[in-house]
N, C-alpha and C positions, 0 to 999 in steps of 0.2 A: 504493500500500500504506500510506503514511503517513496519508493521508486516511481510509482504511478503519479503520486502527488507532485513530485519534483518535475516530471515530464509534462504534466498538465498545467503546472503553475498554480496549483491550489494547495490547500492544507490537507494533511492526512485525514482530518476529521471529515472534510468534504468528500473524500474518497469513500470513507466508511459509510457516510450517509447515503451516498449514491447507491450502494448495494443493499444497505439495511433499512434505510428510511428515505426513499427517493423523494417523498413529498416535501422534504426539507431542503431540497437542492433545486436551484434554478435550472431551467432547460439548457441554458448556455453552459453552465458549469458541469452539468451531467454529461453533455456531449463531449466536452474536453476530457473528462475522466475516462469515458468509454473509448474515445479515440486513442488516448495514451495507453490504456490497458490493452487494446487490440494490438497496437504497435509493439508493445513489450511482451505480448503473449501471456498476459495475466487474465485468468478466467474468472476471478472473483474469489471471495473468501471460501476456504476449504470447509465443506460441511462437517467433516470429522472434527476439525479444530473448533468449529463453532459449537458443536454439541458438547465438547469438553469444557468450553468456556461457560456455557449456560446450563450445563447439567441436564440437557434434554435433547433427544434425537428427533422428536415429533414423528416417531414410528411406533406402531403397535405390533407386537408379535403374536402370532397364532401358532401354538404348539399343537401340531396335527395328530401325532401319534400314529401316523400311517405313511405309506409310500407317497411321495409328492404327487403322483398322478391321481391319487384318490381325491384330491381337492377339485379335480376337473371331471373325473369319471362318475363319482357317486352323486346322484341328484340331490340328496339331502345335504351333503357336505357343500355342494354348490350354493344351495339356498342359504345355509348358515353363513358361509363366507361372504355372500352378497350382502347380508345384513350387517356384518362387521365392516365391510368395505364402504357401505353407505354412510355409516357414522364417521369413518375415517375421512371420507371425501368431504363431508360437511364441516369437519373440524380442521381440515388442512393437514391431516396426518397421512403418512405412508403406511403400508401394510407389508409385513414380512412373515412369510409362512416358514415355520421351522419344522420339517418332517422328522419324526423320531420313530423308532421301532422297539427293538429289544437289544440294541447294541450298547456296548460299554461307553461309547462316545456320546450317547444321547445327552447325558448331563452336561458335558462340555459344550455341546452345540447350543443348548439352552442358555447357559451362563454367558457364552460369548456373543449372543445375539445383541446387537446394538439397538435396543428398544426401550421405551419408557414404561411399558407394562405388558402383561401377558394375558391372552385368552387361551385357555387349555381345553381342547376338544375332549369330551368324556374319556376317561382312562381308568386304570385299575387302582385298587387301594394301595398296591405295593410299587407303583411306578415311581422311580427315583427322580424323574423330571419335575414332579410336584415340589419336592423338597429343594431341588436345585433352583427352580424359579422363585420360590419363597425366600431362599437364602440371599438372593440378590437385593432384597428389600424393596423390590418394585411391586406394584399392585398385581395380584393374580386373581383372575376370575375363571372358574371352572364350569364348563357347560355340563350340567346334569351329574356332577360329582366325580370323584369323592370329595367330601367336605374335609377341610383341614384348617387348623387354627391359622388365622391371618389371611385366609382366602375367602372369596365370595362364590357361592354356588347359585347358578341360575338355570332353571329348567322346569318342566312340568312334573306333576305328581304321577310318576310312571306306575306306581303300584295301584293307585286308585283307577287310573285309566285302564290298566290291564285287567283289573277285577271286573270293570264294566264290560270290556270286550270279551272276557272269558265267560261271563254270565250269558252274553248273547250267543256265542258260538257253541258253548257246551250244552246249552239247554236242549234236552231230549237226546243227547248223544250217549251212546253206549261204550264207544271206544275212542275217546278224544286223544289228541296228540298235540305236541308243541314243536314248532320250528323256531329255534333260538339263535340269537347272536352268540359270539364267543363267551366263554366263562372265565378265561384267564389270559395272561400274556402269551402263553404258548400257542393259542389259537388253533387248537386241534379240532378236527371234525370227528364226531362219534355219536352213537345213539345209546341212551341210557334211560331207564325209567326212574321217575320220582326223584330227580335231582333236588337236593336241599338248597334252597335259595341262599341260605346263610354261608354256603361253601363257595359262592361265586364271587370273583374278585372285581368284576365290572359292575358298578352300581346300577347302570341302566338295565343290564341283563338280570341282575339280582332282583331289582324291584319289579320288573315285568314278570319274572317267574313267580315271585311272591304273590303278585296280583292274580295270575292265572291259578295258582294253588288256592288262593282265597275263594275264587269263583268255583273251583272244583269242589272244595269242601262244602261250600254253601249248597251245592246241588247234590251232595251225597256221593260224590265220585271219590274213589280211593286214589289219592295223589301218587302213592307209591307204585301204582300200576300204570300211570300215564307215561307213555314213551316220549322222550324228548330228543329231537335231532338237533345237534349243535353244528352250526355252520361257521366256517372260519371268517367269511366276509359276507357282505350284502350283495351276493352275486347270484344271478338266476341259474346259471349252469351248475354251480356248486350246490345250490338249494335243491335242484331237481335230483341230483345224485343222492343227497341226504334223504330226500323224500322217498326215493326208491328203496333206500335202506330201511327206512321206517316201515314201509309197506311190506318188506320182506319179514321184518320182525313181528309186525302186527298187521296182518292182511285185512282185518276188519275195521281199520280206522275209518271213522265216519265224520270226524270234525277236527279241524286244525286251527290252533291259535298261532299266528305267525308274528314275529317281531318286526316285520317290514313288509311293505306291499309287494316288493319283488319276490320275497319268500312265499307270500300267500299265492301269488300268481303261479309260482313254480309248483306248489302243491296242487293247484287246480289242474295244471297241465299234465301232471303225472297220474291223476285220478279224476278225469273229467266226469262230471255228472253224478258223483257219488259222495261228495264232501260238502259239509258246511265249513266255510273258511272266513277268518277275519284277518285283516292286515293291519298296517300301522303307517301313518303319515298323511293319508289322503292325498297321495301323489297323483300325477296325471294317469298312470297306469291303473290306479284304483278306480278312477272315474271312467276310464275307457272300458274296463272289464267288469264294472258293476260290483266292485268289492266293498263289502262292509269293512270299515276301517276306523282307526283312531285318528282324528284330525288334530294337527298342531301346526304352528307356524315356526319352522326353524329359522326363517329369515328374521322374524321378529325377535326370536331368542338370541340370534347372532347380534342383532342391533343392541339388545339389552346388555349382552355381555360386553360389547365394546364400550357402551355408555358407562357401565360400572367400572371398567378397566381404566377409563380416562378420568375417573374421579367423581362422576355425577350419580345421583340416585337412579336406580333402574326399577321398572315396575316388577311386581311379583308375578311370575308366570306359572305358579304351581297349579292353578285352576284353569289355565289357558289350553284346554283340550275339550274335545267332545266326540262322542261316538256317532259315526255316520252309518246308518243302516241301509244296506242295499241288497241286491238279489242273492249274493253269495251266502247269506244266512237265512234266506226266506224259505 
């Protein structure tokens, strides 16, 4: 800046104002500064140096807990990130996606992220990135849990929503089943009856299983005999394979509570015309295929997470869900 000021014949403060508070500089002085800067090859204040000086990067980090492509491939992740991005755009913030998985370097990636706060996509109770993010002393908002001291959790009441969905789909069923999201960070696919929700490390999966169990108990169904197919991802092809395994284990399945609309559609495709099925999210495929489902707005929840991460109060979303009844449970 000193070199530019000397070449432009102005004070260093005028150069600073030109880049940081241009409204305080006359058009003539600003033109002199920019011409001199161009001649000297000076592109302006370095963003990294500025962030060190002011203690802020004006960037919000989203810890995804998935492969980076998940942010663009999964429709619900897309909606959630759109809500986060909308708030960032309104506040003049950048958005940094930090993909993590099960590697030892996950903690380092989170700590090294040059961000002012974190939004963490739902993860497991034992995920070390939660402690890593919290230890930076930046704000941490977790979508749908787990809850940790010093963090904020935003999401719907998954257990209550699952209980309502289970009551709808299990009514009159003799052999109900569940298509589930992963139960822990190993993300293994398997079929097992009567999984105890308390043993599940993902809060979303745990709460939805607990809600389905509540509904089964209310209807006099023995939860220990309910087969549960656990999927590694929210993928149609994988869900169809798990559904086939469920049908091999329990050929008489007549109702399926699925934790996602893609999983619900996979169940219908593997046993067309013989199942009552409920999905989750009220996505476009649920409307196209007349699926009964739990409706929630992940875009609104993403916006609420970003709002809270940037220091403002966010609305309570625990009751922001509803059961949409369609032909798949009629």
